[in-house]
N, C-alpha and C positions, 0 to 999 in steps of 0.2 A: 570373334576377331577383329582382330584390328589390319585393314584392308594396307593401310600402308608398312604395314610390318609383315606381310608377304609377301610382300613386291622386294623386299631387298637383304640385298646379299650378306652375308656377313665376308668384311673384306677381310683379309690377312695378308698382311706382305710380306715377300718370297726372304727380304736381308731386316734386321730387327732396326728400325728408323733410332737413329741419335746415338748407340750404342758403341763407345767404348774401340770392339774388338770388332766393328763394318767399318769403321773409319779409320784403326788397323791394315785390315783386309785390306781396303783401296787405295790409300795410300804407295803400301806392299809393292800390289799388283800395277798401279799408275810406276811406282820406280821399276819396277823390273819391264818394262814393256818401252820406257820410256829408254833403258838402259840400251836393252835389246835391237832396238832402234839404232843403236847411237857405235852400238858394238858392227853392225851390221853392216852399216855403210862407213865406215870409219878402216872393218879390217878384212871378215869374215868376204864384203864385196865385191872386192875388188873384180873378183873372177868369178860376179856374175853379169848378164844382161847387164845392161841398164834400164828394158823394163818390168825385168823381174825384180828386180831389186827395191823399183819406185811399186811396182805391184805387192812386194807385202810390206812395206814401208807405209804403205799406203791401208790395207789390209790389218796392221799390229795400230797403227792409228783413229782407223773406226773403232775397232776392242777399246784401246785406250778410250772412246769416246765415249766405247756405252759404260767403260768403268766409272766415268769422273758427271758420268748421265744417278744412274744404281746409284750409288757409296757414299759422294756429299751431293747432291744436289734429290737425292730419295725419289728421283722419277716415278720407281714400280713405291711408292706408299701412298698415293692420292687416292684419297672414295671415290672417285666421278673422276671419270677417263678421255672428259668433254677436258678437264682444265690440263689432265697432260699431254691433247691432241692438242692443244691453242699454247699451252707452253715449244711443247719440237713447234711448232710453227712459228714462233717468233719465234727464237735459236734460230733455226736454221738458214731466218731469212737474213738474220743480225749476221750473221755469219758469211750468207751467202754476199750480199753489197756488200764486208770489211772483204772483199776480197779481191771481189770485183773492182770496188774502189781502187782498189787498191792495184792493182794489173792492168787498170785504165790510167792513173797518176802514170806511174812507170811507165809505160809504152810512150805515155805525152811527153813527158819527157824525153826521153829517146828518141823521138821522134825528134822532137823541138831545137835542142842542140846539138851544134855542133863539135865535136873535139875541139877546137879551142878554143870556146865558150866552153865548155867543163874544165880547161887547166885554171883560162882567165877567172874563174865560179872560186876554185878553189884555193887557189892562189889569194883571191882577196878573202876568202873564209879560213885562209889559213894566217894573214897579215900580212902578205904578199910573197914569203919565203923565193 
């Protein structure tokens, strides 16, 4: 008996990889989650408190992140979980870096520009209107 064969498990993905049905399902779920967030913010969310609305929209965003990872990036199809972990660490590090850097740049610009400077900058960019 082969020793290596004894310890290898059959890996069966939860969702068929590269299947047209899986792509359509992922697309429909993404559109539904995006439109759900949009309609919550534009119509129904007016009567909710801001904390509840932010919590619901963030929850829908996390669900959409999971849908994107599973249906389009085929995260659950990898036979070696080490690669999944490395991918997730790299993905979340990149997202964290982009978000933190964007917030830092916006705070820096907001702090260092006076209202008169902002108006002068806008006029210069628009051709001196």
